[in-house]
N, C-alpha and C positions, 0 to 999 in steps of 0.2 A: 771295859771300853776305853779307859784312859791309856792302857798299854797298847791297845790297837791303834789309837791315834798317833802315839809316839813312833811306832814302827812304820806307819805309812809316811809320816813326815820325813823320817831318816831315809827311807827308800827313795822318795822323790828328790830329796836334796842330793843324794848320791849321783843321780843322773846328770845333775848340773855341774858337778865337780869336774875340773879340767884334768884330762889325761885318764879318765876312767875308761878302761878297755871293755871289750864286749864280754870277755869271760867273767870279769867281775860283775858285769850287769846281769848276766844270766844267773850267777850265783845269788845275786840280790833278789832276783825274781823268785828263784826256788826257795830262798830263805823266807820270802814273804808268804809263800803258799802255806796255809794252815795244815797241820798234820791230820791224818785220819779223816779227811773230808772226801766223800764220794764224788765222782765226776760224771756219772751217767745222766741221761735225759730225765729219768724219773727222779734222780737225786736233785737235779736242778729245779724241778718243779717243787720238790719238798723244801728246797732252800728258799724259794720265793714265798712259799706259804709261811715259813718261819719268820721271814722278814716282815710279812704283812701282819703277823701276830705281835710284833714289838709294840710296846706302848708308845703312843704318839708324843708323849711328853719328852722322850729322848731326842726328838727332832725339833723341839720348839725353839731353843736358843743355843747359840754356839758355846756359851760358857755354862751349860747346864750341868748341875751336880747330880749325877745319877746315884751316888752313894746315899745322899740325903734322902732321895726319893725312896730307896729300898729300905732305909732305916725307919722311915716314917711308917712304912707298911708293916714293920715287925714290932712297933712300939706297944701294941695292945697285949700281945702274948708271944712268948718265945717257944716255938714248937720246932724241935731239932729236925724231925723228918721233913716237915714242910719247908724248913729253911734249906735243907739239902736239895730238896726238889726244886726250890726256887733258884738255887745256885746252879744246878744243872741246866735249867731253862735258860738262864742268862748266858752260860757258857755256850750253849747251843746257838743262841741268837748272835753271840759275839763271833763265833766261827762262821756263821752264815753271812754276816756283814763282811767279814774279812774275805771270805770267798768271793763275794760280789765285787769288792774293790779289786781283788786280784784279776778277776775276769775282765773288768773294764780296762785296767792298766795294760794287761797283755794284749787286748784287742787293739789298742791304739799305739802299741809300741813301734810299729813300722813307720807310721806317720811321724811319730816323735823323732825317730832317728833321722828321717829325711829332712825335717825342719832344722834339726841340729846341724846337718851338713850344709844347708842353705845359709845358715847364720855364719858358719865358718868361712864360706866362700865370700860372703858380703864383707866380712872383716878384711879379707885379703884384697878385695877390690878397693876398699876405702884407703888402704895403705898405699896402693898404686896411684890413686887419684891425688893423694897428698903429695907424693913425690913429683908428679907432673906439674902441679901448681907451683911448687917451690922452684923447679927448673924454669918455668915460664916467667916468673917474676924476675929471676936473675937475668934472663936473656933480655927482657923488656927494659931493664935498667941499663944494660949495656947499649941497646939501640937508642935510647934517649940521649945518651952521651955522644953517640956518633952522628946524629942527624941535626940539621940547622933549624933553629927556632923560627927563622923567617919564612921558610917554605910552608911550615905548618900553619903559620898565621895567615898566609895567602889563601891556603885551602879553607881555613875557617871563615874568612870573609866571603869567599865565593859561595860557600854553603849558606851563609847568612843571606846573601843577595837572592839566591834561589828561594829561600824560605819567605823572604819578603814579597817576591813576585807571586808566589803561591798565595800569600796572605792577601795581596791586592786583588787577585782573581776572586778569592773568597769574599772580600768586601764588596766587590762589584756585584757578585751574585746575591749577596744579602741586600744590597741596595735595590736590585731588581725585584727581589722578593717583597721588599717594602712597597714598591710601586705597583705590584701585581694586584693589590687590594682594589685600587681605583679602576684598573683595567678590567678586572672581572665584573665589577659593578656596571661598567659601561656595556660590556657584552651581554649581561643579563637584561639591561634595559632595551638593548637591540634584539633581544630574544635569540641571540646566537648561542644556543645552549651547547652545541658540540665544541665550539672554540673555547668557551668558558670551562667546559669540563676537561678539555685537553690541557689547558694551561694549569688548571688546578691539580691535575694528576702529575704534571711535570714539576710543579712546585713542591708537591709532597715528596717526590723522589729526591729533590735537592735538599729539602729539610731533613730527610732521612740520612743524607750524606753528612750534613753539618750539624747533626743534632747535639754535638758536644758543646756548642756555644749557647750561652744563656739567652742571647738575643734571638737566636733561631728558635728556641723553645717558645718564646713569646709570639714570634711570627707563626709558628705551628698552630698555636691556639687561635690566632686570628684567621688563619687559612681554614681551620676546621669549621669556624663559624661561617666562612664564605661557602664552603662545601655544603653545609647545612642549608644555607640560603639557596644554593643551586638546586638541591634536591626539592626544596619547598617550591621553587619556581617551576620545576618539572612537574610536580604534583598539581600545581595550579594550572599549568598548560594542559595536563591530562583532563582536568575538570572542565576546562573551556572546550576541549575537543569533544566532550560528551554532549555539549549543547550545539556545537557547530564543528563538524569535522573538516579539517584542511590537511590534505595529503602531505604537502611540503612541511608544514609545522609538525605533524605527527612523525614524519621521517626524522626531523631534527631531534625530537624528543627520544625516539628509539635509538638514534645514534649516540646520544648522550648517555642513556642508560647502558648501552653496550660498552662504551668507554669506561663507565663506572663498574662494569661487570655485574650489573643488577637487572638483567633482562627479566628474570623471573619475578623480581620485586616489582618491575614495571607493570607486568600484566596483572599481578595481584592488586596493585594500587589502582589500575585502570578499572577493574571490576568493582572495586570498592567505590570509586568515584561515580560509576554508572548508577550504582544503587543509591548513593547519596543524592545524585542529581535527580533521580526519579522522585524521591521523597521530598526533597526541597522544592522542586518545581511544582509538584501537585499541591503542596501546602501553600506556596506563594500565590498560585492561581486561585485557590479557594478563598484564601484570605483577602485577595483583591476584590473578588466578587461578593464576599460577605458584606463589604462596605460599611454602611452606617450601622449595621446590626452588631458590629463588634463592640464589646465593652470598652470604655475609655480608660479603665485602670490597667494595671500591669498584668491582669489575668489574660489579656489578649495575646500577650507574647507567649505565655505558658499554656495556652489552650490546647486541649487534645484535638487531634485531627478529626476524629469522628464527631466531636461536639462542634467543631468549626464548620463541618459540612452541614449541620442542621441550621446554621444561620443564613444559608443561601436561600433567597426568596424564590418562589415558583417562577417569577418572571426572569430571574437570572439563571435558573437551573440549566436550561439547554445551552445558552451561550457559555456558561462555565464548563459544562460537560464537554462541549466541542473544544474549548481551549485546553482542557486537561488532556483530552485524547490527541489533539494536535501536538501538544508539548511532548507527550510520551512517544508519539509517532516520530518526532524529530530525534528523540533519544535512541529509539530502536533503529531508526535509519542511520544514525551515526555509528551505532554498534555494527550494523550491517556493513558499513563502509570500512570499519576497522578490520573486520574479518576479510573483506575483499582485499584490503591493502596487504594483509599478511599472506593471503593466498598467492597474490601476484609476486610478493617478495621471495617466496619459497622457490621460485624458478631460477633465481640467481643465487649462486653460492660462491664463497671465497674462502681461502685458507686450505691448508693441507694438514694431514696427520691429526695430531691431537686437537689442533685448533678447529679443524673441520668437524671432528667428532663432537666437540663441545657445542659448536654452532648447531649441528643437527639435533643434539639433545635439547637445546634451548628452544628451537623451532617446534619440536614435538611437544614440549611443555606448554608453549604459548598456544599452539593449536588445540591441545586438550583442554586447557583452561578456558579458552574462548568458546569452545563447543559446550562445555559444562556450564558456562556463564549464560548461555542462551535462556535456559529454563529459569535460572536465578533472576535474571533481569525481567523476564516476562512475568514471573510470579510477583516480583516487586511492583510491577505495573498493576496487576490485579489487586494487590493489597491496597492500592490507593484508589482505584476506581470503584471497587465493591462497596466500601463504607460510604462513598459519596452517593451511590445508587440507593442504598438502603436507608440513608438519612432523610430522603425526601418523601413526602406524601404525594404520590402521583395519582391518587384516586380521583382528584378533581381536575386533572389535566384535560385539555381538549384532545379529541381523538387524533388529530394531525400531529399535535405536539408529542403525544405518547408514541405514535408510530415513528416520529423523528428520533425519539430516544432509543427505540428498538433498533432503528436503522443504524444509529451511531454505535451502539453496543455490538451489534452483529458485525459491523465493519471492523471494529476493534478486535473482535474475536478472530475474524478472517486474517487480520494483520498478524495476530499472534500465531495462527496456524502456519502462515507463510514464514514467519520469523523463526520459529523453533520446532514446528511440527506438532504443537500441542494446542488444543483449544482452551476453553476455560469453563470447567464445570461450576466454579464458584460464581462467575458472572452470569452464566445461564440460570443458576439457581436463584440468584438475586433478582434477575428479571422475571423469573417464573413467579416468585413471591409477589413482586410488584404488579405483575400482569394479572394475577388472580385477584388481588385487591382492587386493581383498577377496573378489570373487566366486570366484576360483580356490580360495581357502581355504574359502569357504563351500560351494562345490559339492563339494569333497572331503569336507567334513564331512557333507553330506547323503547322499553315496554311502555313507559309513561307516555312517550312521544307517540307511539303507535296507537295507544288507547285514545289519545287526544285527536289524532288524525281520523281514526274510525268514527269517533263521536261527532266530528265536524265535517265529515266527508259528504259532499253532495252527490257523489256517484255519477259525476259527469265524466265523459271520456277525455283523456288527455291526448291531444293530437300529436302522435309520434309518427315518425317516418316509417315507410313500409319495410325498410331494411333494419329496423330497430331490433337489437338484442342486448343482452347484458354486457357484451364486449364493448358496446358503444358508450357505456357509462364510465365516468371518470374513476369510480371506485373499483372497476374491474380492469382498468388499463394495466395494472401491474402484472396481470396474467400474460400479457403480450410481450412483456419485456424479457430480454434474455437473462439478465441477472437481477434478481431482486433481493440480494444479500441473504440467501438461505443459511440456516445454521449449519456449520461444518462440524463434522465429527473430528474428534481429536486424533483419531487414527487415520484420517483420510490423507494426510500428507506426511511424508517422511522427513526426518531431520536433514537428510542428505540433499534435499531439494531446495535448501535455502537460497543457494546461488541462483536458482531459476525463478525466484519469487517475482510474480508479475507486478505486484503493487510497488515494490521497492524499485523496480525498473520503470514503471509507468509514471510514478510521481517523484519529483525532485524533493530536496530537503525543505524548500519553502512552499511547496504545493500541499494543500490540505486535502487529504482523501476523505475527510469527514464533512467537508463543506457541502451544502446543498446546491445542486445544479439549478441555477435561477433561469433556466430556459423558459421561454414563454410557453405556458401549457396550452396544449391543443384543446379547443373548446369542444363541448359535446354537440354532436350533430344528430340530435334525436327528435327535436320538435319540428312538426310540420306547421310552419308559420302560415297564418291565414285561416286556420280552422278547417272544419270538415266541409263546409258548404262550398268552398272554392273547388273541391274535387268533383262536384256534381255540375254538369253543364246544364244550360237552360233547356236544350232540346230534351234532355232526359227528364227534366221536371215537367215539360209539356206532355211527354208520353205518359208520365205518371198521372197527370190530371185527366187526360183523355181516357184512361183505362177504368175510370170509375162510373161508367153508365149503369144505371139501375136496370134491373131485369123486370119486365112487366109481368103481371099475374097471368095474362092470357097468352103466354108462350113467346114473349119477346126474347130474342136470343141475347145471351150475355156476351159482351165483348171482353174476352179474356185479357188481362193486363200482363201478357207475356213479356212485353218490353221492359216492364219494371223488374221482373226477375232476371232477365238477361242483363239489364243494366247493372243490377246488384251483383250478379255473378261475375261480370267482367270487371267491375270497379273493385271488387274484393281482391282481385289479383294485384292491385297496386296500393291497397290500403294497409296501414300499419296495424298492429295488434290493438285490441280494445283494452285499454288500461285506464285505471283511475290514478289520481295523484298519490293515494295511499299505496298502491301497488308499486309505483316508482320509488316511493320512500322505502318500502320493504326491500326492494331490490338493492337500493343503495346500502341499506343495513347489511344485506347479504354480502355485498362487496367488502364492506368494512370488516365484517366478521371473518370472511375468508382471508382477507389481507392480514388480519391478526393471526390466523392459523398459520399462514405462510411465514410471518415474521418471527413467531415464537411457537414452535411446534410442540414444546413441552406442555402447553395448556390447550393444544388443538382439540383434544377430546372434550374439554369443558366448553370451549367455544362452540363446538358442533352441537352439543346439547342445547345451548342457549339459542343457537340459530334455529334449531327445530322448534323451540318454544315460540319464536316469532311467527313461524308458519302456522303452528297450532293455534295461536291466538287469532291470527287473521282468518283462518278457516272457521274457527268457532264463531267469530263475529259475523261472517257472511251467512253462516248457517242460522244464527239467531235472528239476524235482521230480515232475511229474505226467504227463508225456507220453512221455518216453523209454522207460520200461519197457514201456508198452503198445504203442508203435510197434515195439519189438523183438519182442514176442510176436505181432504181427499184421502183420509186414513185408510179407507177400505180399498181404494183403487191403486195406491202406490205406497211403497215402503222402501226404506233405505236398506242397504246390504248389512250383513252382520259385521263385516270389517269396519265399515264407516260408522256404524252405530257404536261399536266398541271403541273406536278412536275418539269419537265425540264424548263418550262417557269418560274415557281416560283423561281427556283434556279438562273436562269439567271438574274431575276429582283431584287432579294433580296440579293444575295451573290456575284455575279460577278460584278466587276468594269467595267462599260461601256466605260471608258476612255481607248482607245487603247494604249496610251503611258504609262499607269500605269505599274510599275514594282514591287511594293511592296504592302504588305497588309496594309490597312489603316483602322483606326477606324472612324466611322461615329459619328456625334454629338449626335445621339440618343442612343449611346452605342453599335451600331451594328458594323459589319465588312464587308469590301469589298475586294475581292481577284481578282487579275488580271486574264485575260483569260489564261487558260493553253495552252501551246504550246508543241506539241510532239517533241521528239528528232529527229533530221534529220537522225540519223543512223537507225531509224526504217523504214524498207522497206515495203511498202504496194502496190507496183506496179509490183513486179516480178511475172510473171505467173508460173515460176518454183517452187516458194515457195507458190503457190496458193494465191498470192496477200496478203502476210503477214498473212496467216491463223494461224501460230503458235503464232504470237504476238496478233492477235485478240482473239484467243482462250484463251491464258493466261490472257488477260485483262478481258474478259467477265466472264470466269469461276472463276477468282479471285474475281470479284465483286459479283458473285452469292454466292461464299463461304462466303464472308464477310457479305452478307445479312443473310445467314443462321446462322452465328455465332451471329449476332445481335438478331435474334429471340431466340436463346438459352440464351442470356444474358437478355432477357426481364424480367424474374422474379426478377432479381437483381435490374434492373432499376426501376421497380414498387415499390420495397421494399424501395428504398432510396429516392424517390420523394414523394411529397404530393399527395393525392388522386385527387386533382384538375388538376394535370398534367398527369393523366392516359389517359385522352381523347386526349392529344397531342401525347402520345405514340401510341395509337391505330390508330390515323389518320396517323401518320408517317409510321406506320407498313403497313397500307392498301394502302396508296397512293405512297409510296416510296419503302419500303423494298420488298414488294411482287410483285412489277412491274419490278424489275431489270431483271428478267428472260426473259422478253420480248425482251431485247437487243440481246439475242441469235438468234432470228428469222431473223432480218435484216442482221446480220453478216453472218450466215451460208447460208441464202438464196442468199445473194449477192455473196458470194464466189462460191457457186454452179453454179450460172448463168454465172459467168465469167470463171470458170474452164473448163466447157464443152462448146464447140462452137455450141450451139444449133442452132444459125442462119445459120451456114454453112450446118449443116445436114438438116435443114429445106429446104434450097435451093436444096439439092440433092433429097429430097423427092418430090419437085415440079416437077422433071423430070420423076418421076415414072408414068407408064401408068396403070391406074386402070380399064380401060374398056377392060379387058381380055376376051378371048373367051373360055379359058380352065383353069382348076384349077391348080395352081402351087404348087409343093411339096417343093420347096426351098424358103426361105425367101429372102427378097430384100437385096441389098448390103448396103444400108444406115444403116441397123441394125448392121451389123458387124462394120461399121465405128463408130457408136455410142458406141458399146461395147468396141472398141479399146480406144475411148476417156475415157470411164469409167475405163478401165484398167490403163491408165495413171493417171487418177484421184485417183484410188486406190493406185497406187505406191507412189504418192506424199503424200497422207494422211498417208500411212504407214511410209514413211520417217519422216514425222512430228511427227508421234506417237513415233518413236524411239528417237526423239529429246525432246519431251515434255510430253510423256505419255498421249496421247489423251484420255480424259475422255469418258466413254461409252455414257453418255447423249449427249455430243457434237458430237461424232461419229454418233450416231443414228440420231440426228437432221440434221447433214450435209448430210447424205445419204438420209434421208427422203425428204429434200428440193431438192436435185438433182433428185431424182425419181419423185417428183411432177413436176419439170420443164420438165423432159423427157416426162411425160404423157401429159403435156400441149403441148409439141412440137408435139407429135403424133397426138393429136386432131387437132392442127393447120395445120399440114401437110396433114391430111386426108381431112380437110375442103378446101384445095386448089385444090382438084380434080375437074375438069370441067365435067368429065364423069366418071361413075363408074358402072361396071356390077356386077352381083352376084359373079362372079369369082374374080373380083377385091376386093370385100368386104371380100371374103375368104382369099385373100392375106394379107389384112390388119390384119385379126385375126392371121394369121400365123406369120406375122412380129412382132406383139406385144407379141404373146405368146413366140416366140423365145427370145425376149428382156427380158420378165419377168422371164423366166426360168433361163437364164444365169445370170441375175442380182441378182436373189435370191441366187444363188450359190456364186456369187462374194461377195455380201455384207453380206451374212449370215442372212438377214432379211426375214423372212417368216411369213405370206404372204406379198407380195410386197404392200406397202401402195399405196392408190389411184388408184389401178388397175381398179376398177369399173368405174372410170372417163373415161377411154378409151374404155372399153368394152361396157359400156352403149351407148356411142356415135356410136360405130360400129353397135350395135344391132338396133339402131334407124332407120337405113336405111331400115330395113325389116318391119317396122311398117306400119299399114294401116293409112288412113287419119284420122279417128276418134282417134285411139290410139296415133297418132303423136301429135294431138292437146293437149291431156291430158299430154303427155310426155313433151311437150314444157313448159306447165304451171308448172310442177313439177320440172324440171331441169333448174334452173335459174343460174347454175354455169358456163354455157357456154356463150360465147359472141354472140352478134346478128349476126355477120358475120358467125360464125361457125354454128349457127342454120339455117341461110338462105341457106348456102351451103348444109347442110344436107337435107333441103326441096327440093331444086332445083335438086340435084343429086339423091335423094332418092325417097320419095313418090311423089314429084312433077313431076318427069319424067314419072310416071305411071298414073297420074291423069290429069284432064283438067286444063286449065289456071285459071278458077275461083277458083278452089280448091287451086291451088298453091298460088294465090294472097291472098286468105283468110288466109292461114297459115302464109304467110309472114307478113300480117297485124297483126296477133296475136303476132308474134315475135317483131314487132315494138312496140306494146302495152306493152308487158312484159318488153322490154328494157327501155321504157320511165318510167314505173312504178318502 
């Protein structure tokens, strides 16, 4: 290895020797090549493998002693064959390294020769440069000796003067720079941002020119501070523009940022200022309204916004909410004006080439940022309003106050839709939670109030005008208004329609779209002042009094009070509906509930169920107060339909509290409600026969209920509009099983009153003493007919007296008379069936009696033809039928009782036929009765 190193060194040093020719170099290279070393590719690979097998110790240090290393390896034992093998390996490794060095030198030989030639050329150039310098110095010395020293001095002074002049200009410029500080501050105080920016930029250019002077470096530091002040002033101006936009001021700010080359920074700062303004404004408003509730220590400054909102009292909640909404409205309005300003500025363009391209890029950047900032600012607004809404306990708010909150929030949501095309699920969810909490408490209060009204109701008619309907009530007036702030869908308006927003064009910056219109409310024109008596003239009362002549027992003719019925029929056309005060209260509740459904449709389904509970409880109370007693007395004659019975059972099981000691409305664990049993007022008399057992109270109650049901049907389109389609089936079922069944309550009331007003049992006893087995035809009717007509005259007087008191409705009057006539006809049939014997002359007397009753009652009631008259006439005619016809008649006429049919057979056809025929017909009656 040492021999190899010496050979390489001598070879390289030979190349550096002067005058070494190429032939000698080639000989050196060939001499360096180791003998017997292969040159193939495979041999090169083996050479690399040999080099890799060399011990790394040989490459560790430059002065490494390889002999010492090899001797240490042979100190243990001296084995000649192994030693020879080791010597052979070392020689092989030595040749491989030598070959590697040879290849590297040979590969870089051309470059080495080229560099050597470059060095030679450089040496020649340096020798020429040295000769030129020597000649120049010699000639310069000769020129100095031949030129006058005075001319050169003059030139030197002239040059000095020019330098001084330049220095004077520099000093003047520096003096101007020193005075610029005060001038810039004056411009900033005058808010002349473009001029201040322009001067600052010019000063920076000057400073860059004279930066070599130490005083200029100090001025540069001062000017940098002034530029920082200018940018701070521009940021403050942007913050003020968020609260009140001024186009001229904004134009100055934009021009300044444009001079600074920071248009993109300007819009980013503007968006940040809008966000900050929203947060700071909302916090300051809430803090101001929290007032005395704020703690006096330092915690008030650090208080969280949500905790601060909880300190606002219920009295200050709505004013604070309006102020928050008005404040954010102003901010959104200013943002709208900013976008409008940029849209108008895009129509004018200046610059050419690269300048125009940069301006277009900046405008696109600003437009994109402002469009993306719409949602950002609107969501910042929601983040301030939502915690405020959730912090308050609105369950104890008055109804009008809560609706006012809904109106304000809905208006804010509509502002957001017009601002950025997005509604507010968060605000709607907040109001949904508050509305559910509020409405449960509100509904419980209304049920308590309804129970109180029902238990203190005197069931006297409320004198309303003939044109009265729900639309006349103040609570339903919102249905006639064009815009009642309905909830808008977030997809209903596109972002591209912001420029056409009606609210931002309709209201200026200082006009509050959330303020309540304090126009004088139109009063309700529903009450007929003066009461009912003023609607009846004195002549009509005289006709009423003259119609009450008694009918004599010996055939005195009855003067029929037709004028009374005609007067009633004509006056009904100008009378209002028969309503109680409780009915008006329930209607007002309906209006409030529907208004709640309209204002917040997310809980419309819950409100609808509560509204149905109001009607259910009112229906159940009327049923319990005025129908149950009459149904029990006439259980065999009249029954309610299956639908109405099922409805009343449902109400009693789901709505009525079964605890007899319950006095208040309670909420069930499942969110339902239980109302105590209604108890009628003790001042409502239902047992006085002179008042037809409370007919006026019963009539007011049931007719009010029917009117309420009819109004519910008219309100059905609005209810379907406000609830989801899935709730329409609930409405239809409630309509068919509850609303349309309330008219059935008329029948038990008027039937029961008719059965108690006329003593049919007494007259039936008188009929039992009449002899029907006459031998000759009678031309005069029986005395019980006059007695019955006298009772009907009394009945008619009482109904007319009630009519003067409550304006008896035509439908109620007709049904009352229809039920009384039906009971009279049943009495006739029952009385005829009591006859033990009956001749043809007796049957003729029956026809005369009923014909007299029919004729006089038609005149008295004004109802023609008399209803159910065929019921009596068919029974009388059946006496004349043959045996075969009687059998068919029995099977067709199943409206008669078995006792009545048996009497007709025994007294009629049975008296003319044999025993077998009579028994066969009686058996048919038993068969029909069982079936």
